[in-house]
C-alpha positions in Angstrom: -6.0 -64.3 -136.7 -5.4 -60.8 -137.6 -2.8 -58.5 -136.0 -5.5 -56.5 -134.2 -7.0 -59.6 -132.6 -3.6 -60.9 -131.5 -2.8 -57.5 -129.7 -6.2 -57.6 -128.0 -5.6 -61.1 -126.6 -2.2 -60.2 -125.3 -3.6 -57.1 -123.5 -6.4 -59.2 -121.9 -3.8 -61.8 -120.7 -1.6 -59.0 -119.1 -4.6 -57.6 -117.3 -5.5 -61.1 -116.0 -2.0 -61.6 -114.6 -2.1 -58.2 -112.8 -5.5 -58.9 -111.3 -4.4 -62.4 -110.1 -1.3 -60.9 -108.5 -3.4 -58.3 -106.6 -6.0 -60.8 -105.4 -3.7 -63.7 -104.4 -2.0 -64.1 -100.9 1.7 -63.0 -100.7 4.3 -65.7 -100.9 7.7 -65.6 -99.1 10.6 -64.3 -101.2 12.9 -67.2 -100.2 12.4 -70.8 -99.1 15.1 -70.4 -96.4 13.9 -70.5 -92.7 14.1 -67.1 -91.0 16.2 -66.6 -87.8 14.3 -66.7 -84.5 13.6 -63.3 -83.0 15.9 -62.1 -80.2 14.7 -62.8 -76.6 12.9 -60.1 -75.0 14.4 -57.9 -72.3 12.0 -59.5 -69.7 13.2 -63.0 -70.6 16.9 -61.9 -70.3 16.2 -60.4 -66.9 14.6 -63.6 -65.7 17.6 -65.6 -66.8 20.0 -63.2 -65.1 17.9 -63.3 -62.0 18.5 -67.1 -61.7 22.2 -66.5 -61.3 22.2 -63.3 -59.3 22.1 -63.1 -55.5 18.7 -62.9 -53.9 19.1 -59.3 -53.1 20.5 -58.2 -56.5 18.6 -56.4 -59.3 16.0 -59.2 -59.8 12.4 -58.1 -59.6 10.9 -58.1 -56.1 8.6 -61.0 -56.8 11.5 -63.2 -58.0 14.0 -62.4 -55.3 15.1 -65.4 -53.2 14.1 -68.0 -55.8 17.8 -68.7 -56.7 18.4 -69.8 -53.1 15.8 -72.5 -53.2 17.3 -76.0 -52.7 20.9 -74.8 -52.0 22.8 -75.6 -48.8 24.6 -73.0 -46.7 28.0 -74.5 -47.8 27.1 -74.0 -51.5 26.1 -70.4 -50.8 29.2 -69.7 -48.9 31.3 -71.1 -51.8 29.5 -68.7 -54.1 30.5 -65.8 -51.9 27.5 -65.4 -49.6 28.3 -64.3 -46.0 26.1 -65.2 -43.0 26.4 -62.7 -40.2 24.2 -62.7 -37.1 22.8 -59.2 -36.7 21.6 -60.2 -33.3 25.1 -60.8 -32.2 26.3 -57.6 -33.7 23.7 -55.6 -31.9 24.5 -57.3 -28.6 28.2 -56.6 -29.1 27.5 -53.0 -29.9 25.3 -52.6 -26.8 28.0 -54.3 -24.7 30.7 -52.0 -26.0 28.5 -48.9 -25.3 27.8 -50.1 -21.8 31.5 -50.8 -21.1 32.5 -47.3 -22.3 29.9 -45.5 -20.4 28.5 -47.4 -17.3 31.8 -49.3 -17.2 33.5 -46.2 -16.0 31.6 -46.7 -12.7 31.4 -50.6 -12.7 34.1 -52.4 -14.6 32.9 -55.6 -16.3 29.4 -54.5 -17.1 30.0 -55.0 -20.8 31.2 -58.6 -20.4 28.3 -59.2 -18.1 25.9 -58.2 -20.8 27.6 -60.7 -23.1 27.1 -63.5 -20.6 30.9 -63.6 -19.6 30.5 -63.6 -15.9 34.1 -64.8 -15.1 35.6 -61.9 -17.0 33.1 -59.5 -15.4 34.0 -60.7 -11.9 37.7 -60.4 -12.7 37.4 -56.8 -14.0 35.2 -55.8 -11.0 37.9 -57.2 -8.7 40.6 -55.3 -10.5 38.6 -52.1 -10.2 38.3 -52.7 -6.4 42.0 -53.3 -6.1 42.7 -50.1 -8.1 40.4 -48.0 -6.0 41.9 -49.3 -2.8 45.5 -48.6 -4.0 44.5 -45.1 -5.1 42.9 -44.5 -1.7 46.1 -45.5 0.1 48.2 -43.2 -2.0 45.8 -40.3 -1.5 45.9 -40.8 2.3 49.7 -40.7 2.3 49.6 -37.6 0.0 47.1 -35.7 2.1 48.0 -36.8 5.6 51.6 -37.9 5.7 52.7 -40.3 8.5 55.9 -38.4 9.1 57.9 -41.4 8.1 59.9 -40.5 4.9 60.5 -44.1 4.2 56.7 -44.7 3.9 55.4 -41.4 2.6 57.7 -41.4 -0.4 55.6 -44.2 -1.9 52.4 -42.1 -2.2 53.0 -41.4 -6.0 53.8 -45.1 -6.6 50.6 -46.2 -5.0 48.6 -43.7 -7.0 50.4 -44.9 -10.1 49.5 -48.6 -9.5 45.9 -47.7 -8.8 45.4 -45.5 -11.9 47.2 -48.2 -14.0 45.0 -51.0 -12.6 41.8 -48.9 -13.2 42.8 -47.9 -16.7 43.8 -51.4 -17.8 40.6 -53.1 -16.5 38.4 -50.5 -18.2 40.3 -50.8 -21.5 40.0 -54.6 -21.3 36.2 -54.3 -20.8 35.8 -52.0 -23.8 38.1 -53.7 -26.2 37.0 -57.2 -25.1 33.4 -56.5 -25.9 34.3 -54.8 -29.2 36.2 -58.0 -30.2 33.9 -60.5 -28.7 33.3 -63.2 -31.3 34.5 -66.6 -32.1 37.5 -65.3 -34.1 39.0 -63.3 -31.2 41.8 -60.8 -31.7 43.7 -61.5 -34.9 47.1 -63.1 -34.6 50.0 -60.8 -35.3 52.2 -61.6 -38.3 54.9 -59.2 -37.1 58.4 -60.5 -36.7 59.2 -60.6 -33.0 62.6 -62.3 -32.9 65.9 -61.9 -34.7 68.5 -59.2 -35.3 67.0 -55.7 -36.0 68.1 -52.1 -36.5 65.8 -49.1 -35.8 66.4 -45.6 -37.2 64.1 -42.8 -36.3 63.4 -39.2 -35.5 62.0 -37.9 -32.3 60.6 -34.5 -31.4 60.8 -33.6 -27.7 59.6 -30.5 -25.9 60.5 -30.4 -22.3 59.0 -27.7 -20.1 62.3 -26.4 -18.8 64.9 -27.3 -21.4 65.6 -26.0 -24.9 65.7 -29.4 -26.6 63.6 -30.2 -29.7 65.0 -32.5 -32.4 66.5 -35.9 -31.7 67.9 -38.6 -34.0 67.7 -42.1 -32.5 69.3 -45.4 -33.5 68.6 -48.7 -31.8 70.0 -52.2 -32.4 68.3 -55.2 -30.8 68.6 -59.0 -30.7 65.4 -60.7 -29.8 65.0 -64.4 -29.0 62.4 -66.5 -27.2 64.2 -66.5 -23.9 66.1 -63.2 -23.9 66.3 -59.7 -25.4 69.3 -57.3 -25.8 68.7 -53.7 -26.8 71.2 -50.9 -27.4 69.9 -47.4 -28.0 71.7 -44.2 -28.9 69.9 -40.8 -29.1 71.5 -37.5 -30.1 69.9 -34.1 -30.0 70.6 -32.5 -33.4 72.0 -29.4 -31.8 74.4 -31.6 -29.7 72.8 -30.4 -26.5 72.1 -33.8 -25.2 73.2 -37.4 -25.7 71.5 -40.5 -24.3 72.9 -44.0 -24.2 71.0 -47.0 -22.9 71.6 -50.7 -22.8 68.9 -53.2 -21.7 68.8 -56.9 -21.4 65.9 -59.2 -20.5 66.1 -62.8 -19.5 63.0 -64.9 -19.4 63.5 -68.2 -17.4 59.9 -69.2 -18.0 58.1 -68.9 -21.3 54.7 -70.5 -21.8 53.7 -72.3 -24.9 51.1 -69.6 -25.6 52.5 -66.5 -27.3 53.4 -63.5 -25.2 53.2 -65.2 -21.8 56.4 -65.2 -19.8 58.2 -64.1 -16.6 61.6 -62.6 -16.6 64.2 -60.2 -15.2 65.3 -57.0 -16.8 68.6 -55.2 -16.2 69.1 -51.7 -17.7 71.9 -49.1 -17.5 72.2 -45.8 -19.1 73.9 -42.4 -19.2 72.7 -39.0 -20.2 75.0 -36.1 -21.1 73.5 -32.7 -21.0 75.6 -29.9 -22.4 73.5 -26.7 -22.3 72.6 -24.4 -19.5 74.0 -26.5 -16.6 76.3 -29.2 -18.1 76.2 -32.5 -16.2 76.1 -36.3 -16.6 73.6 -38.6 -15.1 74.0 -42.4 -14.8 71.3 -44.9 -13.9 71.1 -48.7 -13.2 67.8 -50.5 -12.7 66.8 -54.1 -12.0 63.2 -55.1 -12.6 60.9 -58.0 -12.7 58.9 -58.3 -15.9 55.8 -60.4 -16.4 53.6 -60.7 -19.5 50.4 -62.7 -20.1 48.2 -63.4 -23.0 44.7 -62.7 -21.7 43.5 -65.5 -23.9 44.8 -67.9 -21.3 42.2 -66.6 -18.8 39.4 -65.6 -21.3 39.5 -67.3 -24.7 37.8 -64.4 -26.6 40.7 -62.1 -25.5 43.4 -64.2 -27.2 46.4 -62.1 -28.5 45.5 -59.3 -26.1 48.5 -58.9 -23.7 49.0 -57.3 -20.4 52.6 -56.6 -19.3 53.7 -55.3 -15.9 57.2 -54.3 -14.7 58.5 -53.2 -11.3 62.0 -52.8 -9.8 64.6 -50.7 -8.1 66.8 -48.1 -9.7 69.8 -46.1 -8.4 71.1 -42.9 -9.9 74.4 -40.9 -9.8 75.4 -37.7 -11.4 78.3 -35.3 -11.8 78.7 -31.7 -13.1 81.1 -30.8 -15.8 84.3 -29.0 -14.7 83.7 -25.3 -14.6 79.9 -25.4 -14.5 77.8 -23.6 -12.0 77.3 -26.8 -10.0 80.9 -27.9 -9.9 82.7 -27.9 -6.5 86.2 -28.6 -7.7 85.9 -32.3 -7.1 83.9 -33.4 -10.1 83.4 -37.0 -9.0 80.1 -38.9 -9.2 77.6 -38.1 -6.5 74.7 -40.1 -5.1 71.5 -39.2 -6.9 69.0 -41.3 -4.9 67.0 -44.4 -5.8 63.6 -44.9 -7.2 61.0 -47.5 -8.2 60.5 -47.9 -12.0 57.0 -49.0 -12.9 55.3 -49.9 -16.1 51.9 -51.3 -17.0 51.2 -52.0 -20.7 48.2 -53.3 -22.7 48.8 -54.6 -26.2 46.2 -55.4 -28.9 46.5 -56.7 -32.4 44.1 -54.4 -34.5 44.9 -56.4 -37.6 47.5 -59.1 -38.5 49.9 -56.3 -39.5 49.0 -53.6 -37.0 49.6 -53.7 -33.3 48.7 -51.0 -30.8 50.4 -50.6 -27.3 49.2 -48.3 -24.6 51.3 -48.0 -21.4 51.6 -46.0 -18.2 55.2 -45.6 -17.2 57.1 -44.1 -14.3 60.9 -43.7 -13.7 61.9 -45.8 -16.8 65.0 -43.8 -17.5 63.7 -42.1 -20.7 64.4 -38.4 -21.0 60.6 -37.6 -20.7 59.9 -40.1 -18.0 62.3 -39.1 -15.2 60.4 -36.5 -13.3 59.1 -37.6 -9.9 56.5 -34.8 -10.0 54.5 -37.0 -12.5 52.5 -39.9 -11.1 52.8 -41.6 -14.5 53.5 -40.8 -18.1 51.1 -42.2 -20.8 53.0 -43.7 -23.7 51.5 -45.0 -27.0 53.1 -47.2 -29.7 51.9 -48.3 -33.1 53.8 -51.1 -34.8 53.0 -51.8 -38.5 54.5 -54.6 -40.6 54.8 -53.1 -44.0 57.0 -55.6 -45.7 58.8 -58.9 -45.0 61.8 -57.3 -43.3 60.6 -53.9 -42.6 58.4 -52.4 -39.7 57.1 -49.0 -39.2 57.0 -47.7 -35.7 55.2 -44.7 -34.2 55.2 -43.5 -30.6 54.1 -40.6 -28.4 54.7 -39.8 -24.7 53.2 -37.0 -22.5 55.2 -36.3 -19.4 57.1 -33.1 -18.5 56.5 -31.9 -22.1 55.7 -33.9 -25.2 57.7 -36.5 -27.0 56.8 -38.1 -30.4 58.5 -39.9 -33.1 58.6 -42.4 -36.0 61.1 -44.8 -37.3 61.9 -47.8 -39.5 62.9 -51.2 -38.1 65.0 -53.4 -40.4 65.1 -57.1 -39.5 68.5 -58.2 -40.7 68.2 -61.9 -39.9 66.8 -64.6 -37.7 
């Protein structure tokens, strides 16, 4: 074969190979199996919906499928909470009724919640309060002429107002906390040796006193309390010393339910415009009840009442305008100290106390011109041995303060 013929045969073979490559089906470049394609976004969303809660981001058509076949206990273990919206609405309506219509008829909120025994009790307390107020008003407007009887007009008005206010607050707060859990149990320490340090701001109507530093030491046990309080006005215009002891011969197994006797003594030294000293001794009966003993859903809500007799003496400083040359102690009269207090645990650490007081010996609570002085306390347990305390009183002026209570031991 000549050279020309051999070149022609090679060219024809190359053209044939090219034509075969163009007309044949393509073959894979490698014999290895390719990786499966990634799942689609829709498939991933369906998988997530199986684990997500029924009201999460799952498509509308697929919501609720994850709950099929599961018991309530299993769902609660996974974090689901079951709340009766019907009960919530009933409680909200009852609280609104107690706060509005309850001003006229106490107990209407508990009646709405089908608590007739509590409703009857609160309506009865309202009747007693109105009767007491009426008696005090009659003595105030039309005195009998007997000073021994007419002097109790303010005391009767105080008791009536305190009874009405307490029954109305119980109706409102009782409906707001009306559920199977009741009021939370307080974790605050209520016994042992403690020390209170605080600052108080006072603004009496007729005295130039403002800033007071107060210290208090107390020993609290189940059957007795012992409190020592020292308050000093920062300008040295006034000093107040008080010692109070409470003995409870009967204490119930339930928390905050007891009957006792309180003995209190104190002396106030006033050194400004008309220097004088005033001493006071009071003996009172004290009773406290956990309302849960009467109405289970009011557990840990407490009502405290105190009433007694107090005597006062005073003397002017030598050389003052009121001195007569014989600066001995003079009879200052006697009074009836009264106190009604309602306590509520807002949380396990936070406790709120609202009281109406009269003649308790405090600098702001001594005026007989006031029927009663509202006093508010907030107690917060911030640490294992530390409490925060806030208070405010509104009498002949304003008194407010805050302090830290250190529990030193059991």
